[in-house]
C-alpha positions as CSV (number, residue, x, y, z in Angstrom):
1,M,15.4,-1.4,-11.9
2,K,15.6,-4.6,-13.6
3,N,18.3,-3.3,-16.0
4,K,20.2,-1.3,-13.7
5,V,23.7,-3.1,-12.5
6,E,25.5,-0.8,-9.9
7,I,23.7,0.4,-7.4
8,C,25.2,2.9,-4.5
9,G,28.7,1.6,-6.2
10,V,27.9,-2.3,-5.9
11,N,28.3,-4.2,-9.1
12,T,25.2,-5.9,-8.2
13,S,25.8,-8.8,-11.0
14,K,29.4,-9.8,-9.4
15,L,27.9,-9.7,-5.7
16,P,28.8,-13.3,-4.1
17,V,26.0,-16.2,-2.9
18,L,26.9,-17.4,0.3
19,K,25.4,-21.0,1.1
20,N,23.5,-21.6,4.4
21,E,26.9,-24.1,6.2
22,E,28.9,-21.1,5.1
23,M,26.6,-18.6,6.9
24,R,26.5,-20.7,10.0
25,V,30.2,-21.1,10.3
26,L,30.8,-16.9,9.8
27,F,28.1,-16.0,12.2
28,R,29.7,-18.6,14.7
29,K,33.2,-16.7,13.7
30,M,32.0,-13.2,14.0
31,Q,30.1,-13.9,17.5
32,S,33.2,-15.7,19.0
33,G,35.1,-12.9,18.0
34,E,37.6,-15.3,15.8
35,E,37.4,-13.3,12.6
36,P,37.0,-9.5,12.6
37,Q,36.2,-10.0,8.6
38,A,33.2,-12.5,8.9
39,R,30.9,-9.6,9.8
40,E,31.7,-8.0,6.9
41,K,31.6,-11.2,4.5
42,L,27.9,-12.1,5.8
43,I,26.9,-8.7,4.7
44,Q,28.8,-8.9,1.5
45,G,27.2,-12.4,0.9
46,N,23.2,-11.3,1.4
47,L,23.3,-7.7,-0.6
48,R,21.1,-10.2,-3.3
49,L,18.8,-10.7,-0.5
50,V,18.4,-6.7,-0.3
51,L,18.1,-6.1,-4.1
52,S,15.2,-9.4,-4.2
53,V,13.3,-7.5,-1.3
54,I,13.5,-4.0,-3.0
55,K,11.8,-5.3,-6.1
56,R,8.6,-5.5,-4.3
57,F,8.6,-1.5,-4.0
58,N,9.9,-0.9,-7.3
59,N,6.4,1.1,-8.0
60,R,6.7,3.4,-5.1
61,G,8.3,6.4,-7.0
62,E,11.5,5.7,-4.6
63,Y,15.0,6.3,-5.9
64,V,16.6,2.4,-5.8
65,D,19.8,3.3,-4.2
66,D,18.0,4.7,-1.2
67,L,15.8,2.0,-1.1
68,F,18.7,-0.4,-1.5
69,Q,20.7,1.8,1.2
70,V,17.9,1.4,3.8
71,G,17.8,-2.6,2.9
72,C,21.2,-2.8,3.9
73,I,20.6,-1.2,7.3
74,G,18.0,-3.5,7.6
75,L,20.4,-6.5,6.9
76,I,23.0,-5.5,9.1
77,K,20.4,-5.5,11.9
78,A,19.9,-8.9,10.8
79,I,23.1,-10.4,11.1
80,D,23.7,-8.4,14.3
81,N,20.6,-10.0,15.8
82,F,20.7,-13.0,14.5
83,D,20.8,-16.4,17.4
84,L,22.2,-19.3,15.9
85,G,20.1,-20.9,18.2
86,Q,16.6,-20.8,16.6
87,N,16.6,-23.6,14.2
88,V,15.8,-20.8,11.3
89,R,17.2,-20.0,8.2
90,F,18.9,-16.8,8.2
91,S,17.1,-15.5,5.1
92,T,13.8,-16.1,7.0
93,Y,14.4,-14.3,9.8
94,A,16.4,-11.5,7.6
95,V,13.6,-10.8,5.1
96,P,11.1,-9.4,7.3
97,M,13.7,-6.9,9.0
98,I,15.1,-5.5,6.0
99,I,10.8,-5.2,4.8
100,G,10.7,-3.2,8.4
101,E,13.4,-1.6,7.6
102,I,11.9,-0.1,4.3
103,R,8.7,0.4,5.3
104,R,10.0,2.5,8.4
105,Y,11.5,5.0,6.1
106,L,8.5,4.9,3.6
107,R,6.7,6.0,6.4
108,D,8.9,8.5,7.3
109,N,9.2,10.2,4.3
110,N,5.5,9.6,4.1
111,P,3.8,13.2,2.7
112,I,0.6,12.6,4.8
113,R,1.6,13.8,8.3
114,V,1.3,12.1,11.5
115,S,1.8,13.5,15.1
116,R,4.6,12.6,16.7
117,S,2.7,11.0,19.7
118,L,1.5,8.7,17.2
119,R,4.3,8.0,15.7
120,D,6.2,6.9,18.7
121,I,3.3,4.7,19.8
122,A,3.0,3.0,16.3
123,Y,7.1,2.0,15.9
124,R,7.4,1.4,20.0
125,A,4.3,-1.5,18.7
126,L,6.5,-2.6,15.8
127,Q,9.1,-3.3,18.0
128,V,7.3,-5.2,20.5
129,R,6.0,-7.1,17.7
130,E,9.5,-8.1,16.3
131,K,10.5,-9.3,20.0
132,L,7.2,-11.1,20.4
133,I,7.9,-12.9,17.2
134,S,11.3,-13.6,18.0
135,N,10.5,-15.1,21.2
136,N,7.1,-16.7,20.3
137,S,8.1,-17.4,16.4
138,A,4.3,-16.4,16.3
139,E,2.8,-13.6,15.0
140,P,1.0,-11.8,17.8
141,T,-2.4,-10.1,18.6
142,I,-3.0,-6.5,19.1
143,V,-4.1,-7.4,22.5
144,Q,-1.1,-9.0,23.1
145,I,0.8,-5.8,21.8
146,A,-1.5,-3.5,24.0
147,E,-0.8,-5.3,27.1
148,Q,3.0,-5.3,26.7
149,L,2.7,-1.3,25.9
150,E,0.2,-0.7,29.0
151,L,-2.2,1.2,26.4
152,P,-5.7,0.4,25.3
153,R,-5.8,-1.8,22.5
154,E,-8.2,0.7,20.5
155,E,-4.8,3.3,20.7
156,V,-2.6,0.9,19.7
157,V,-4.8,0.0,16.3
158,F,-5.5,3.8,15.6
159,A,-1.8,4.2,16.0
160,L,-0.7,1.7,13.6
161,D,-3.3,2.6,10.9
162,A,-2.3,6.2,10.8
163,I,1.2,5.3,9.9
164,Q,0.2,2.9,7.1
165,E,1.5,4.2,4.1
166,P,-0.8,4.9,0.8
167,L,-1.2,1.8,-1.4
168,S,-1.7,2.5,-5.0
169,L,-4.4,0.6,-6.9
170,F,-2.3,-0.3,-9.7
171,E,0.1,-2.1,-6.9
172,P,0.3,-5.8,-8.5
173,I,-0.7,-8.2,-5.5
174,Y,-0.2,-11.6,-7.8
175,N,1.9,-12.7,-11.1
176,D,2.0,-15.9,-12.1
177,G,3.8,-15.2,-16.0
178,G,1.0,-13.7,-17.3
179,D,-0.8,-10.5,-16.3
180,P,-0.7,-9.1,-12.6
181,I,-3.6,-9.0,-10.8
182,L,-3.5,-5.4,-9.6
183,V,-5.3,-4.0,-6.3
184,M,-7.5,-2.3,-7.5
185,D,-8.8,-6.1,-9.5
186,Q,-9.7,-7.2,-6.0
187,I,-12.1,-4.1,-5.2
188,S,-15.4,-3.9,-5.6
189,D,-18.0,-1.7,-7.6
190,D,-21.7,-1.2,-6.4
191,K,-22.1,1.0,-8.8
192,N,-20.6,-1.0,-11.8
193,T,-22.7,-3.4,-11.4
194,D,-25.5,-5.3,-14.2
195,E,-28.7,-3.3,-11.9
196,S,-27.2,-0.1,-12.4
197,W,-26.1,-0.9,-16.4
198,L,-29.4,-1.7,-17.3
199,E,-30.7,1.5,-15.7
200,E,-28.5,3.4,-17.3
201,I,-29.4,1.9,-20.6
202,A,-33.6,2.9,-19.3
203,I,-33.1,6.2,-18.5
204,K,-31.3,6.8,-21.9
205,E,-34.4,5.3,-23.5
206,A,-36.7,7.2,-21.9
207,M,-34.8,10.4,-21.9
208,K,-35.5,10.2,-25.7
209,K,-39.7,10.4,-25.1
210,L,-39.3,13.8,-23.6
211,N,-39.4,16.7,-26.3
212,D,-36.2,19.1,-27.0
213,R,-36.6,21.6,-24.3
214,E,-37.4,19.3,-21.1
215,N,-34.5,16.9,-22.6
216,H,-32.3,19.8,-22.5
217,I,-33.8,20.3,-18.8
218,V,-33.0,17.4,-17.0
219,K,-29.5,17.0,-18.7
220,L,-28.6,20.5,-17.1
221,R,-30.4,19.5,-13.9
222,F,-29.4,16.2,-13.1
223,F,-26.1,15.7,-15.3
224,A,-24.6,19.2,-15.1
225,G,-25.5,20.0,-11.5
226,R,-27.2,23.5,-12.6
227,T,-29.7,25.1,-10.6
228,Q,-33.0,25.7,-11.8
229,M,-31.7,29.6,-11.7
230,E,-29.5,29.3,-13.6
231,V,-31.3,26.9,-15.5
232,A,-33.9,29.5,-16.1
233,E,-30.8,32.2,-17.2
234,E,-29.4,29.9,-19.7
235,I,-32.5,29.0,-21.8
236,G,-34.2,32.4,-21.1
237,I,-37.5,31.8,-18.9
238,S,-38.5,31.9,-15.8
239,Q,-37.3,29.8,-12.4
240,A,-41.2,28.6,-12.6
241,Q,-41.1,27.8,-15.9
242,V,-38.6,25.4,-15.4
243,S,-39.6,24.4,-11.9
244,R,-42.8,22.9,-14.4
245,L,-41.0,21.5,-16.9
246,E,-39.2,19.8,-14.4
247,K,-41.5,17.7,-12.9
248,A,-43.4,17.0,-16.4
249,A,-40.6,15.7,-17.5
250,L,-39.9,13.6,-14.3
251,K,-43.3,12.3,-14.2
252,Q,-42.8,11.6,-17.7
253,L,-40.0,9.7,-17.1
254,R,-40.9,7.6,-14.5
255,K,-43.1,5.8,-16.7
256,Y,-40.6,4.4,-18.6
257,V,-37.6,3.7,-15.3
């Protein structure tokens, strides 16, 4: 995507960039009907904003052209609903709407199927959230959203969780110019600790104390997941003998682990 110049027939290297004051003038002309072309100029002048947003989703395996088109829908919605009376830059208002539109697209194309009723509740909750943010300039709580929908808080939480797209463990969450920090770097692994590492070393050392047959039986039973009957058939002895040798081997291992 970094090397792609033309997206959806648009030469991204030649996109215009509007200054904040220029945009405010165009918004006044568009909203008053003074200049019919003002809306088109605002769209063209903010396509770079869409490009900057879709870079966040470049590891989802989606076509760049598709994301760009969906992002443009979010941009157009932002242009049509922007209130000049609010003391906020257009980019600050537009970016969440563009991101929201792309996330809705990704959710709708998610291979994990969610029931229609849950999706409806979730989308209504997102609409209420955007409305409350617009009215109060603050992120609403789940309780506030649930009250607006006249639904239990738990039902709203469940619906919103259901439409969350899967997150790749390799998705970068921070990059300071060096190697990026991935999601997997922030997840703890209880199995990969110093204590478990030392236990593994101790088990390997203890296994060396067993004779060859006991060693083989323990590996088949506890590392390969075989049953006593399967082990007996493989090494040519009875299940009772396998059970006796296994108990002796475990008793020996306990001395060293």
